[in-house]
C-alpha positions in Angstrom: -18.5 2.4 -4.9 -18.4 5.6 -6.9 -20.3 7.4 -9.7 -19.8 9.9 -12.5 -20.3 13.6 -12.0 -20.0 16.5 -14.4 -17.1 19.0 -14.4 -17.3 22.4 -16.1 -14.2 23.1 -18.3 -12.5 26.5 -18.1 -13.6 27.2 -21.7 -17.2 26.4 -21.0 -17.5 22.8 -22.0 -18.5 19.9 -19.8 -17.0 16.5 -19.2 -17.6 13.6 -16.9 -15.4 12.4 -14.1 -15.6 9.4 -11.9 -15.9 10.2 -8.2 -15.2 7.8 -5.4 -15.8 8.8 -1.7 -14.3 7.2 1.4 -16.6 5.1 3.6 -16.4 7.9 6.2 -18.0 10.3 3.7 -15.1 12.8 3.6 -11.3 13.1 3.2 -8.6 15.0 1.4 -9.1 15.6 -2.3 -7.2 13.7 -4.9 -7.4 13.9 -8.7 -6.3 10.8 -10.6 -4.8 11.0 -14.1 -5.9 8.2 -16.5 -3.8 5.9 -18.6 -4.1 6.2 -22.4 -7.1 3.8 -22.2 -9.6 6.3 -20.8 -11.6 6.2 -17.6 -12.1 2.4 -17.9 -12.8 -0.1 -15.2 -9.2 -0.3 -14.1 -9.1 3.5 -13.5 -12.3 3.3 -11.6 -10.9 0.5 -9.4 -7.8 2.7 -8.8 -10.1 5.5 -7.6 -12.0 3.1 -5.4 -8.8 1.9 -3.8 -7.7 5.5 -3.0 -11.1 6.1 -1.6 -10.5 3.1 0.7 -7.2 4.8 1.7 -9.3 7.8 2.8 -9.2 10.1 -0.2 -12.1 11.7 -2.2 -10.8 10.6 -5.6 -11.8 12.1 -8.9 -10.8 10.6 -12.3 -11.6 13.1 -15.1 -12.2 12.1 -18.7 -9.2 13.8 -20.4 -10.2 12.5 -23.9 -13.6 14.2 -23.9 -12.4 16.8 -26.4 -11.5 14.0 -28.9 -14.3 11.6 -28.0 -16.3 11.6 -24.7 -16.6 8.5 -22.7 -13.8 6.4 -24.1 -13.1 3.2 -22.3 -10.6 0.9 -23.9 -9.3 -2.6 -23.0 -5.7 -3.7 -23.1 -5.9 -5.8 -26.2 -3.9 -5.2 -29.4 -6.7 -3.5 -31.3 -7.6 -1.1 -28.5 -3.9 -0.4 -27.8 -3.5 1.1 -31.3 -6.5 3.4 -30.7 -5.1 4.3 -27.2 -1.7 5.2 -28.7 -3.4 7.4 -31.3 -5.3 9.2 -28.5 -2.0 9.7 -26.6 -0.5 11.4 -29.7 -3.6 13.5 -30.3 -4.3 14.9 -26.9 -3.7 18.6 -26.4 -1.6 18.7 -23.2 -2.3 22.4 -22.5 -6.0 21.8 -22.6 -5.6 18.5 -20.6 -3.9 20.5 -17.8 -6.7 23.1 -17.9 -9.2 20.2 -17.5 -7.2 18.8 -14.6 -7.2 22.3 -13.0 -10.9 22.5 -13.5 -11.2 19.1 -11.8 -9.2 20.3 -8.9 -11.4 23.3 -8.5 -14.5 21.1 -8.7 -13.1 18.7 -6.1 -12.1 21.6 -3.7 -15.7 22.9 -3.8 -17.3 19.6 -2.8 -18.5 19.2 0.7 -16.8 15.8 1.1 -13.4 17.3 0.7 -11.5 18.2 3.9 -8.9 21.0 3.9 -7.6 23.2 1.1 -4.6 21.2 -0.1 -5.1 18.8 -3.0 -3.1 16.0 -4.6 -2.7 14.4 -8.0 -1.7 10.8 -8.9 -1.3 9.8 -12.6 -0.4 6.7 -14.6 1.3 6.5 -18.0 -0.2 9.5 -19.8 -1.3 10.6 -16.3 2.3 10.1 -15.2 3.5 12.8 -17.6 0.5 15.0 -16.6 1.4 14.6 -13.0 4.7 16.4 -13.7 2.9 19.1 -15.7 0.2 19.4 -13.0 3.0 20.0 -10.4 4.5 22.7 -12.6 1.4 24.5 -13.7 -1.1 24.2 -10.8 -0.8 24.6 -7.1 -1.3 21.0 -6.0 0.5 20.2 -2.7 1.7 16.9 -4.0 1.8 15.2 -7.4 2.8 11.6 -8.1 3.6 10.1 -11.5 3.9 6.5 -12.4 6.0 5.7 -15.5 5.3 9.0 -17.2 6.1 9.1 -20.9 7.6 12.3 -22.3 8.5 14.2 -19.2 12.0 14.9 -20.7 10.3 17.2 -23.3 9.1 19.6 -20.6 12.0 19.9 -18.2 12.2 23.7 -18.7 9.0 23.9 -16.7 10.5 22.4 -13.5 11.0 25.8 -12.0 7.3 26.2 -11.5 7.0 23.2 -9.2 6.3 24.3 -5.6 4.8 21.2 -4.1 6.1 17.7 -3.6 6.8 15.7 -6.8 7.2 11.9 -6.7 8.1 10.0 -9.8 8.0 6.2 -10.1 10.2 4.7 -12.9 10.3 1.1 -14.3 13.9 0.0 -14.9 12.9 -1.8 -18.1 10.5 0.8 -19.5 10.9 0.9 -23.2 9.1 4.3 -23.3 11.6 5.8 -20.8 15.0 4.2 -21.0 17.9 4.6 -18.5 19.4 7.5 -20.4 16.1 9.4 -20.5 15.4 8.6 -16.8 18.8 9.9 -15.8 18.2 13.1 -17.8 14.9 13.7 -16.0 16.3 12.9 -12.5 19.4 15.0 -13.0 17.5 18.0 -14.3 14.9 17.9 -11.6 17.4 17.2 -8.8 18.8 20.7 -9.0 15.4 22.5 -9.3 12.7 20.7 -7.3 13.1 21.0 -3.6 10.6 18.3 -2.6 11.6 15.7 -5.1 11.4 11.9 -4.7 12.3 9.5 -7.5 12.3 5.7 -7.4 13.4 3.1 -9.9 11.9 -0.4 -9.7 14.4 -3.0 -10.9 13.5 -5.6 -13.4 10.0 -4.3 -14.2 8.4 -2.8 -17.3 6.0 0.0 -18.0 2.6 -0.4 -16.3 4.0 -2.6 -13.5 1.4 -1.1 -11.1 -1.6 -2.1 -13.2 -3.3 -5.1 -11.6 -3.9 -7.9 -14.0 -1.7 -6.4 -16.7 1.0 -8.3 -18.6 3.7 -6.4 -16.8 2.1 -6.3 -13.3 4.7 -6.9 -10.6 2.9 -7.0 -7.2 6.0 -6.4 -4.9 7.0 -3.3 -6.9 3.4 -2.1 -7.2 2.9 -2.5 -3.4 6.2 -0.7 -2.6 5.3 2.2 -5.0 1.8 2.5 -3.5 3.2 2.7 0.0 5.6 5.4 -1.1 2.7 7.2 -2.8 0.5 7.1 0.3 3.4 8.3 2.4 3.9 11.4 0.2 0.2 12.1 0.1 -0.2 11.8 3.9 2.9 14.1 4.4 1.3 16.9 2.4 -2.5 16.5 2.5 -3.3 13.8 5.1 -5.3 12.1 6.3 -3.6 11.7 9.7 -4.5 8.2 11.0 -3.3 6.7 14.3 -2.2 3.2 13.0 -0.9 2.2 16.4 -4.2 2.7 18.1 -6.0 0.8 15.3 -3.7 -2.1 15.8 -4.1 -2.1 19.5 -7.9 -2.2 19.1 -7.6 -5.1 16.7 -5.4 -7.1 19.1 -7.8 -6.3 22.0 -10.6 -8.1 20.2 -8.4 -11.0 19.1 -6.9 -11.7 22.5 -8.9 -10.0 25.2 -12.6 -9.8 24.3 -12.2 -12.7 21.8 -14.9 -11.2 19.7 -14.7 -12.3 16.0 -17.2 -9.8 14.7 -15.5 -6.9 16.4 -12.1 -8.2 15.1 -13.4 -8.3 11.5 -14.9 -4.8 11.9 -11.4 -3.4 12.3 -10.4 -4.7 8.8 -11.1 -3.7 5.2 -13.8 -5.5 3.2 -11.4 -8.1 1.8 -8.5 -8.5 4.2 -6.0 -11.3 4.6 -3.8 -12.8 7.3 -0.7 -15.0 6.7 1.1 -16.7 9.5 4.3 -17.2 7.4 5.9 -20.3 9.0 2.7 -22.4 8.9 0.8 -20.6 6.0 -2.3 -20.4 8.1 -4.8 -17.5 8.1 -7.2 -16.5 5.3 -7.8 -14.4 2.3 -11.1 -12.4 2.1 -13.8 -11.7 4.5 -15.5 -15.1 4.4 -12.4 -17.3 4.7 -10.7 -15.1 7.3 -13.8 -14.8 9.5 -14.1 -18.6 9.4 -10.4 -18.9 10.4 -10.8 -16.5 13.3 -14.0 -18.1 14.5 -12.9 -21.8 14.3 -9.1 -21.8 14.4 -7.8 -18.7 16.1 -9.7 -16.4 18.4 -11.5 -19.1 20.4 -8.7 -21.6 20.1 -5.8 -19.9 21.9 -4.7 -20.9 25.4 -6.2 -18.9 28.2 -2.8 -17.8 29.4 -1.6 -16.6 26.0 0.1 -13.2 26.4 2.1 -10.7 24.3 5.1 -8.8 25.7 5.9 -5.8 23.5 9.5 -5.2 22.6 9.4 -2.5 19.9 7.0 -0.9 17.4 7.9 1.0 14.2 5.1 3.0 12.6 5.2 4.1 8.9 2.8 5.7 6.6 0.8 2.6 5.7 2.0 -0.1 8.0 3.6 -0.8 11.4 6.0 -3.5 12.5 5.6 -5.0 15.9 8.3 -7.0 17.7 7.1 -8.9 20.7 7.4 -12.1 22.7 4.4 -14.5 22.6 4.0 -16.8 25.6 1.5 -19.6 26.3 1.0 -23.0 27.7 0.5 -25.7 25.0 -2.6 -27.0 26.8 -4.7 -27.5 23.7 -4.2 -28.0 19.9 -3.3 -24.6 18.5 -4.4 -24.9 14.8 -2.7 -21.8 13.5 0.8 -22.5 15.0 1.0 -26.2 15.7 -1.6 -27.7 13.4 -2.3 -31.4 14.2 0.0 -31.4 17.2 -1.7 -32.7 20.4 -1.2 -30.6 23.5 2.0 -31.3 25.4 1.4 -29.1 28.4 4.7 -27.3 27.8 5.3 -23.6 28.4 6.4 -21.7 25.2 8.0 -18.3 24.8 8.9 -17.2 21.3 10.0 -13.9 19.6 7.6 -12.8 16.9 7.4 -10.1 14.2 4.1 -8.7 12.8 4.1 -6.6 9.7 0.7 -4.9 9.6 -0.6 -3.0 6.6 -3.5 -0.6 6.7 -5.7 1.0 4.1 -7.1 4.2 5.4 -8.4 3.6 8.9 -8.8 -0.2 8.5 -6.4 -3.1 8.8 -5.6 -4.6 5.4 -3.3 -7.5 6.0 -1.0 -9.2 8.6 2.3 -11.0 7.9 3.3 -12.8 11.1 6.8 -14.3 11.4 8.3 -16.6 14.1 10.9 -19.3 14.4 9.0 -22.5 14.1 12.0 -24.6 15.0 12.2 -22.8 18.3 8.6 -23.6 19.0 9.0 -27.3 18.2 12.1 -27.5 20.4 10.2 -26.1 23.4 7.4 -28.6 23.1 9.8 -31.5 22.7 9.1 -32.5 19.1 12.5 -31.4 17.8 15.7 -32.3 19.5 17.6 -29.0 19.9 20.7 -30.9 21.2 21.4 -32.2 17.7 20.6 -29.0 15.8 21.7 -25.3 15.9 18.3 -24.3 17.3 17.5 -22.0 20.2 14.4 -22.6 22.4 13.1 -20.3 25.1 16.6 -18.8 25.3 15.9 -16.9 22.1 12.9 -15.1 23.6 14.8 -14.3 26.9 17.8 -12.9 25.1 15.5 -10.6 23.1 14.1 -9.3 26.4 17.6 -9.1 27.9 20.4 -8.4 25.5 23.0 -9.1 28.2 22.3 -12.8 28.1 25.2 -14.9 26.7 25.7 -14.8 22.9 27.0 -17.4 20.5 26.0 -20.4 22.7 25.2 -22.5 19.6 28.6 -21.9 18.0 30.9 -24.8 19.1 34.0 -23.0 17.7 33.3 -19.7 19.5 36.5 -18.5 21.1 35.6 -14.9 21.8 36.0 -13.0 25.1 
C-alpha cells in the first residue's frame, strides 16, 4: 500500500521513511513514531491502517544514525538488540528528525491543510510527548510511552492536544509513575486526555503480540481517531455513509454497491444468531445468498435515534416485516409462518475513513420467536410486539411482565 521515501535531516543527512497514502490520494498529515523494533512490518501495517482512516501517514527511521534500515522481530534475541537501541538513541536528534519528517510531510502535495499530527508507540510514545512539547503539532498521541516522567519540566511547551494511553499492568510505567505523569501534566497542559486500560500490559495495541488485547486496542484507537479528527480532520459524514449503505441493502438490493461502501476486509455480525461474514469474499457471499435478496418485500426500518461519534454511529430503530419466507440471517432454518413481526434493534456501525468497517447488530431473539409462535410467551417473561410499540410510544403501560408489580 505504501513505499519508502527519503527525508533530509536538519543537519544535512538523509534517512528513509515509510509513506502510506489514503485511497482518495490525499488527507491530513500524520507522522507515526516507531517502537524500539524499527520500521518493521508491524509499523508499516500501522501506517497503512491510518491511511485507510484517511491520513497521509509517514513512519521515519529514527535509528538511522545508529544503523539505517533496522527491522527487528519480537523474539528474545531481537528484543535485546531493540532495548540496546532504545538506550542508545539520542532523543534530541530524534525529535529533530521527527520535525524534519513533519516538514517533509507538510510539503507533499497529498497533504491537506497546515495542521499535522503525531502518533507514537513505546519509544514513539515517549517521543509523542516530546514532539508535543518541542514542535507545533496540533495533536500528539502516545501509546504506553516509557520515560515521560524524566521530561515533565518540558510540559509548559505543549500548545496542542496531547493524548496518552497507559496500560494498567505496564512494568515499564507503573501506577506510581503514571500518577506522577498525569498529576504533573494535569495542571499544565490545557488539551490533555489520559486513559488507563485495566488489566493490560505494555504493547496491548500491537496486533499479534503476546500482550495484545483487542477490546482495549480498539477503544484506544477510537479515542485516537477522535482526537485527530478534532484537531486535523478529516471531516467525514458518517450518517450519510450509513444511509447510503442501507439504501443499497434494503432499497436497491444491489450487493456490489453495498460492498463498495465498505473497507477491503469488512465484517458483519448479527449478534443473536452469529450470522454475517468476515472479509470481502465471505461477506459478499452472505449478502448475495442470505441477506440482500432474501428479505421480505415489506421489510421496513423505522428510525428511533442515532448517535454519531468520531469513528462509529449507533442506530436505534424498529424493524418490521412479514415472515413470508425463510430469513436465513434472523430465523435460520425456520419455515415461513406468515406472521407479522416488529422488533426493536440496535446497530453499532464502525467506519474506517469514508468506508464502513463493521456492523454489530443486536435484537431480542426471544421477542422474534414469540411473535412467530415458536416460543410461548405466556410461560416466560418475554415481550413480543409490545416491546417495539413501547419503544415508539413510551406512554404505553410499563411492568406488564411483573406479576408482583403494585405501583401506581
